[in-house]
C-alpha positions in Angstrom: -20.5 -54.8 -18.2 -20.6 -53.6 -21.8 -18.5 -51.0 -23.6 -20.9 -48.2 -22.7 -20.5 -48.9 -19.0 -16.7 -49.1 -19.3 -16.5 -45.8 -21.1 -18.7 -44.2 -18.4 -16.5 -45.5 -15.6 -13.3 -44.4 -17.5 -14.8 -40.9 -17.9 -15.6 -40.7 -14.2 -12.1 -41.8 -13.2 -10.8 -39.1 -15.5 -12.9 -36.6 -13.7 -11.4 -37.9 -10.4 -7.9 -37.4 -11.7 -8.6 -33.9 -13.0 -10.2 -32.8 -9.8 -7.5 -34.2 -7.6 -4.8 -32.5 -9.7 -6.5 -29.2 -9.5 -6.9 -29.6 -5.8 -3.2 -30.3 -5.5 -2.3 -27.2 -7.5 -4.6 -25.0 -5.4 -3.2 -26.5 -2.1 0.3 -25.5 -3.1 -1.0 -21.9 -3.3 -2.8 -22.1 0.0 -1.1 -18.9 1.5 -3.3 -17.0 -0.9 -6.7 -16.1 0.4 -9.3 -18.6 -0.8 -6.7 -21.1 -2.2 -7.3 -23.6 0.7 -11.1 -23.4 0.3 -10.7 -24.0 -3.5 -8.5 -27.0 -2.8 -11.2 -28.5 -0.5 -13.8 -27.7 -3.1 -12.0 -29.7 -5.7 -11.3 -32.5 -3.2 -15.1 -32.7 -2.6 -15.6 -32.9 -6.4 -13.0 -35.7 -6.6 -14.7 -37.6 -3.7 -18.1 -37.2 -5.4 -16.7 -38.6 -8.7 -14.7 -41.4 -7.1 -17.7 -42.6 -5.1 -19.8 -42.5 -8.2 -17.3 -44.8 -9.9 -17.7 -47.3 -7.1 -21.5 -47.0 -7.3 -21.4 -47.7 -11.1 -19.2 -50.8 -10.6 -21.3 -52.2 -7.8 -23.8 -54.9 -8.9 -26.2 -55.3 -6.0 -28.7 -52.8 -4.5 -27.2 -52.6 -1.0 -23.7 -51.8 -2.3 -25.1 -49.1 -4.6 -27.1 -47.6 -1.8 -24.0 -47.5 0.4 -21.9 -45.7 -2.3 -24.8 -43.4 -3.1 -24.9 -42.3 0.6 -21.1 -41.9 0.6 -21.4 -39.6 -2.4 -23.4 -37.2 -0.3 -20.3 -36.2 1.6 -18.9 -34.4 -1.4 -22.4 -33.4 -2.7 -23.4 -31.4 0.4 -19.9 -29.9 0.9 -19.6 -28.4 -2.6 -22.0 -25.5 -2.3 -20.7 -24.5 1.1 -17.1 -24.6 0.2 -17.8 -22.8 -3.1 -19.4 -19.9 -1.3 -16.6 -19.7 1.3 -14.1 -19.6 -1.6 -15.9 -16.8 -3.3 -16.3 -14.8 0.0 -12.5 -15.1 0.5 -11.6 -14.4 -3.1 -13.8 -11.3 -3.4 -13.0 -10.1 0.1 -16.7 -10.0 1.0 -16.3 -11.9 4.3 -14.7 -9.3 6.5 -16.0 -11.2 9.6 -14.7 -14.5 11.0 -14.8 -17.0 8.1 -14.9 -20.0 10.5 -18.1 -18.6 12.0 -19.6 -18.2 8.5 -18.6 -21.8 7.6 -20.2 -23.2 10.7 -23.5 -21.5 10.1 -23.5 -22.5 6.4 -22.7 -26.1 7.3 -25.8 -26.7 9.5 -28.2 -27.6 6.7 -25.6 -29.8 4.8 -24.8 -31.7 8.0 -28.5 -32.3 8.7 -28.9 -33.5 5.1 -26.0 -35.9 5.4 -27.4 -37.3 8.6 -30.8 -37.8 7.0 -29.3 -39.4 4.0 -27.5 -42.0 6.1 -30.6 -42.7 8.2 -33.1 -42.5 5.4 -34.5 -46.0 6.0 -35.9 -44.8 9.3 -37.9 -41.8 7.9 -37.6 -41.7 4.1 -37.2 -37.9 4.1 -34.3 -37.9 1.8 -35.5 -40.4 -0.8 -38.8 -42.2 -0.7 -37.9 -45.1 -3.0 -34.7 -46.5 -4.5 -34.0 -49.4 -7.0 -31.8 -50.7 -9.7 -32.0 -49.1 -13.1 -33.8 -50.9 -15.8 -30.7 -50.4 -17.9 -28.7 -52.9 -15.8 -26.7 -53.3 -12.6 -23.9 -51.1 -13.8 -26.1 -48.0 -14.2 -26.8 -45.5 -11.5 -29.6 -46.1 -9.1 -33.1 -44.9 -9.9 -34.3 -42.8 -7.0 -37.5 -41.0 -6.0 -36.5 -38.2 -3.7 -38.2 -37.0 -0.6 -39.1 -33.6 0.7 -35.8 -32.9 2.5 -33.8 -33.6 -0.7 -35.6 -30.8 -2.5 -35.2 -28.5 0.5 -31.5 -29.2 0.4 -31.4 -28.7 -3.3 -33.0 -25.2 -2.9 -30.5 -24.4 -0.2 -27.5 -25.5 -2.3 -28.7 -23.5 -5.4 -29.1 -20.5 -3.1 -25.4 -20.7 -2.1 -24.3 -21.3 -5.6 -26.3 -18.4 -7.0 -25.1 -16.1 -4.2 -21.5 -16.9 -5.0 -22.2 -16.2 -8.7 -23.8 -12.9 -7.7 -20.7 -11.9 -5.8 -18.5 -12.8 -8.8 -20.7 -10.7 -11.1 -20.3 -7.7 -8.8 -16.5 -8.2 -9.1 -16.7 -7.7 -12.8 -16.7 -3.9 -12.1 -13.3 -4.2 -10.5 -11.0 -1.4 -12.1 -8.1 -3.9 -12.7 -8.4 -5.8 -16.0 -6.5 -8.9 -14.8 -9.0 -9.3 -11.9 -11.9 -9.0 -14.3 -10.4 -11.7 -16.5 -10.1 -13.9 -13.5 -13.7 -13.4 -12.6 -14.9 -14.2 -16.1 -13.0 -17.5 -16.0 -14.5 -18.3 -12.6 -18.0 -17.5 -13.8 -17.7 -19.5 -17.0 -16.4 -22.5 -14.9 -19.2 -22.4 -12.4 -21.9 -21.9 -15.0 -20.8 -25.1 -16.8 -21.3 -27.1 -13.6 -24.5 -25.2 -12.6 -26.2 -25.8 -16.0 -25.1 -29.5 -16.0 -26.5 -30.0 -12.5 -29.7 -28.3 -13.4 -30.1 -30.5 -16.5 -29.5 -33.6 -14.5 -31.9 -32.5 -11.7 -34.9 -31.9 -14.0 -34.5 -35.4 -15.5 -32.9 -34.7 -18.9 -30.4 -37.4 -20.0 -28.2 -36.3 -22.8 -25.4 -38.7 -22.0 -27.5 -41.7 -21.2 -26.9 -43.2 -17.8 -23.8 -41.2 -17.1 -24.4 -38.4 -14.6 -23.4 -35.0 -16.0 -22.5 -33.2 -12.8 -19.1 -34.9 -11.9 -17.9 -34.5 -15.4 -19.0 -30.9 -15.5 -17.4 -30.1 -12.2 -14.1 -31.7 -13.4 -14.3 -29.5 -16.6 -14.9 -26.5 -14.4 -11.9 -27.3 -12.3 -9.8 -27.7 -15.4 -10.9 -24.2 -16.6 -10.0 -22.7 -13.2 -6.7 -24.6 -13.3 -5.9 -23.1 -16.7 -6.8 -19.7 -15.2 -4.2 -20.2 -12.5 -1.5 -20.0 -15.1 -3.0 -17.7 -17.7 -4.7 -15.1 -15.4 -2.8 -15.7 -12.1 -5.9 -16.9 -10.2 -4.9 -17.5 -6.6 -1.6 -15.6 -7.2 -3.1 -12.1 -7.7 -6.4 -11.7 -5.9 -8.7 -8.7 -5.7 -9.1 -9.1 -2.0 -5.5 -7.9 -1.5 -6.6 -4.6 -3.0 -10.2 -4.3 -1.9 -9.8 -5.2 1.8 -6.2 -4.4 2.7 -4.9 -1.7 0.4 -8.1 0.3 0.3 -7.8 0.9 4.1 -4.2 1.8 4.1 -3.0 5.3 5.0 -0.1 4.9 2.6 -0.7 5.6 -1.1 -0.5 2.5 -3.3 -0.4 2.7 -7.1 -0.3 -0.4 -9.3 1.1 -0.2 -12.8 0.9 -3.0 -15.4 3.7 -4.1 -17.7 2.6 -1.4 -20.2 3.2 1.4 -17.7 -0.5 2.0 -17.3 -2.2 2.7 -14.0 -4.4 -0.3 -13.2 -5.3 0.5 -9.6 -4.7 2.9 -6.8 -6.2 3.3 -3.4 -8.0 6.3 -1.9 -4.8 7.5 -0.2 -3.0 7.6 -3.5 -5.9 9.5 -5.1 -5.6 12.2 -2.5 -1.9 12.4 -3.1 -2.1 12.7 -6.8 -5.3 14.7 -6.7 -7.5 12.6 -8.9 -8.4 9.1 -10.0 -6.0 8.1 -12.9 -7.0 4.5 -13.5 -6.3 3.6 -17.1 -3.9 6.4 -17.8 -0.2 6.0 -18.7 2.2 6.8 -15.9 3.6 9.9 -17.6 0.1 11.3 -18.0 -1.1 10.3 -14.5 1.9 11.8 -12.8 2.0 15.0 -14.8 1.3 17.1 -11.7 4.1 15.3 -9.8 7.3 15.9 -11.8 9.5 14.6 -8.9 7.6 11.3 -8.9 8.0 11.0 -12.7 11.8 11.5 -12.4 12.1 8.8 -9.7 9.8 6.4 -11.6 11.9 6.7 -14.7 15.0 5.6 -12.7 13.6 2.1 -12.6 12.2 -0.4 -10.1 13.3 -1.1 -6.5 14.0 2.6 -5.9 13.6 4.5 -2.6 13.1 8.3 -2.7 11.6 11.4 -1.1 9.3 13.9 -2.8 7.6 17.1 -1.8 4.2 18.2 -3.2 2.2 21.4 -2.6 -1.4 20.7 -1.7 -3.8 23.5 -0.6 -0.9 25.8 -0.1 1.0 23.4 2.2 4.2 21.5 1.5 3.7 17.7 2.0 6.5 15.2 2.1 6.3 11.6 1.1 8.7 8.6 1.5 8.3 6.6 -1.7 9.3 3.2 -3.0 9.0 1.6 -6.5 9.2 -2.1 -6.5 8.6 -4.8 -9.2 5.3 -6.7 -9.0 5.8 -10.4 -9.7 3.9 -13.6 -9.4 5.1 -16.7 -7.5 7.1 -17.8 -10.5 9.0 -14.6 -10.6 7.3 -13.3 -13.8 7.2 -9.5 -14.0 3.6 -8.3 -14.0 4.2 -4.6 -13.4 5.2 -2.1 -10.7 4.0 -1.2 -7.3 4.5 2.4 -6.0 4.0 3.2 -2.4 3.9 6.7 -0.9 4.0 7.2 2.8 3.2 10.6 4.3 6.3 11.8 6.2 5.3 15.4 6.5 5.2 15.3 10.4 8.6 13.6 10.5 10.1 16.1 8.0 8.7 19.1 10.0 10.2 17.6 13.1 13.6 17.2 11.4 13.4 20.8 10.1 12.6 22.0 13.6 15.6 20.0 15.0 17.8 21.4 12.3 16.6 25.0 13.1 17.3 24.5 16.8 20.7 23.2 16.0 21.6 26.0 13.6 19.9 29.0 15.1 20.2 31.2 18.2 16.9 30.9 20.1 17.0 34.4 21.6 17.5 36.4 18.4 16.5 34.0 15.6 19.8 34.5 13.9 22.2 31.7 13.0 24.3 30.4 15.8 28.1 29.9 16.0 28.0 26.3 14.8 26.3 27.2 11.6 28.5 30.3 11.1 31.6 28.1 11.4 30.2 25.6 8.8 29.5 28.5 6.4 33.0 29.8 7.1 34.5 26.5 6.0 32.2 26.2 3.0 32.9 29.8 1.8 36.7 29.3 2.2 36.6 26.6 -0.4 34.3 28.5 -2.8 34.8 31.1 -5.5 33.0 34.1 -4.0 36.1 36.2 -3.2 36.9 38.7 -2.0 35.2 37.9 1.3 34.7 40.4 4.1 33.9 39.5 7.7 32.1 42.0 9.9 32.1 41.8 13.7 29.7 43.7 15.9 29.7 43.8 19.7 27.0 45.2 22.0 28.5 47.8 24.3 27.4 48.0 27.9 25.4 44.7 27.9 26.8 43.7 31.3 25.8 47.0 32.9 22.2 46.7 31.5 22.0 43.1 32.9 23.3 44.3 36.3 21.1 47.3 36.6 17.9 46.2 34.9 18.1 42.5 34.8 18.7 39.9 32.1 15.3 40.4 30.5 16.3 44.0 29.6 19.7 42.6 28.4 17.9 40.0 26.2 15.7 42.8 24.7 18.8 44.8 23.9 20.3 41.8 22.1 17.2 41.3 20.0 17.2 45.0 19.0 20.8 44.6 18.0 19.9 41.6 15.8 17.1 43.6 14.1 19.4 46.6 13.3 22.1 44.4 11.9 19.8 42.2 9.9 18.0 45.3 8.4 21.4 46.7 7.2 22.8 43.6 5.6 22.1 42.1 2.2 20.2 38.9 1.4 23.3 36.9 0.5 25.1 37.9 3.8 25.2 35.4 6.6 24.6 37.0 10.0 25.0 35.0 13.3 25.3 35.5 17.0 28.6 33.9 17.9 28.8 34.9 21.5 27.0 36.5 24.4 27.1 40.0 23.1 29.0 39.4 19.8 27.6 39.1 16.3 29.5 38.2 13.0 28.5 38.5 9.4 30.0 36.8 6.3 30.0 39.1 3.3 30.8 37.2 0.1 31.9 39.0 -3.1 32.6 42.0 -1.0 35.8 44.1 -1.3 36.9 46.5 1.4 35.1 49.5 0.0 31.7 47.9 -0.1 32.3 46.5 3.4 33.0 50.0 4.7 29.8 51.2 3.0 27.9 48.5 4.8 29.3 49.5 8.2 28.4 53.1 7.5 24.9 52.1 6.7 24.7 50.1 9.9 25.9 53.1 11.9 23.2 55.3 10.3 20.6 52.6 11.0 21.7 52.3 14.6 21.4 56.1 15.1 17.9 56.1 13.6 16.9 53.2 15.7 17.9 54.9 18.9 15.9 58.0 17.9 12.8 55.8 17.4 13.5 53.8 20.6 14.2 56.9 22.8 12.3 55.4 25.8 14.5 52.3 25.8 18.2 52.0 26.8 20.4 53.3 24.1 21.9 50.6 21.8 25.6 51.0 21.1 27.7 48.7 18.8 31.4 48.4 18.1 32.4 47.2 14.6 35.3 45.6 13.0 35.8 44.5 9.4 38.5 42.5 7.6 38.7 41.5 3.9 40.6 38.7 2.3 41.3 37.3 -1.2 41.2 33.7 -2.5 43.7 31.5 -0.6 43.5 33.4 2.7 42.4 31.8 5.9 38.9 33.0 6.9 39.6 32.1 10.5 42.5 34.4 10.5 40.2 37.0 8.8 37.7 36.5 11.6 40.4 37.1 14.2 41.5 40.3 12.4 38.0 41.7 12.3 37.6 40.8 16.0 40.8 42.8 16.8 39.5 45.8 14.9 36.3 45.6 16.8 38.1 45.6 20.1 40.3 48.5 19.0 37.2 50.5 18.3 35.6 49.5 21.6 38.8 50.4 23.5 39.0 53.8 21.8 35.4 54.5 22.7 35.9 53.5 26.4 39.2 55.6 26.5 
């Protein structure tokens, strides 16, 4: 064994160490899609290089043939595992990956079987012998027909994987494009080296190029793991999962630029904004800009008007980090909560309104009473109106007629009050109105207007039972109890009702 042979063996063992190290690094990232397949790929490369080292150190023909056959384990596995890795990395394999792997492995398994039983048929190699350069050189082999068939099959898998990666170059996210460039450069190094070796060129003498090139390719990908987050951030996460989500997903890089968004987010924002700064992209959503400027890890609700309808979204802004905790950007998610918001609004309406008349109910009136008492809109007047003769209408004509009378009363009162006044039905036949910033004189004018409206209403509704209302008003200044004011207005209403009955 001369210096040339020793240097060859050292280089091969170096390739083994590099390949095994890359496999270990990939295996630690195996929760990521494709990471386990890449680890197996590099293990196959390591096995191919390790067995080659044993073949180079063997001195007799039988031993070299044995190690040559052993090297086919890694050799036939590399194209299959490579394609499985690319399918998972790009998200192309949306079907069962195990089924794909089974189908792809049929030819390699047959090739492996034929290689180990070659002496019975010579389909894999027709002749084999020691190299003229010496016992420590690789075998000289004349290959049979099946070897070339397997070669075509392997190149087909390799080229198809390269084709899928080239397609991924059109991914809108720059970091994914950079990852694909690294992967393409790495695989092309191995592909060219293997092609040179297959056609019989011998640039490094007796030393096979392929294992060294595969180790170099693995080293390039290993560098890409740290520089471009290969196996940490993978396009399949966006292309397969996020694209089909109903929630809007927006990805920003560290420079506040939109690098990706799914179709749901495009519908929410109204356009594709990839490449734009966040301030520009969200110009039509000022609420979203306001929450985004508050920083990461924020929960919020926003409302947008689309096609004349108000839409509500539950949003979250979260930091986007790699496995080492390095900040890469931000992730904004927007979940449509319009139906829930409408349901909440409906529940709130039912809890605060009288179903019969559509006015506020007593619970809401009392809340407004407490709020107004602590405010600054004094003087405050309270108006009480009571429907006269409701019980008689119910007894003679039924409750449907009584309900119709109450709805007519609500319409007359609502038409005669101002926008800022709060009108509520607080009892069976009793209505109350809060009149902020209303002194006694204005409150009396309002009552006069209501009496005139009531008279006009009865003229128009001459075929219906006459509507009669008794009124009471009370006015208070700052510091007074509005509950006491309500009781005073109620007493005045009853005094008017009693005088009318008397």
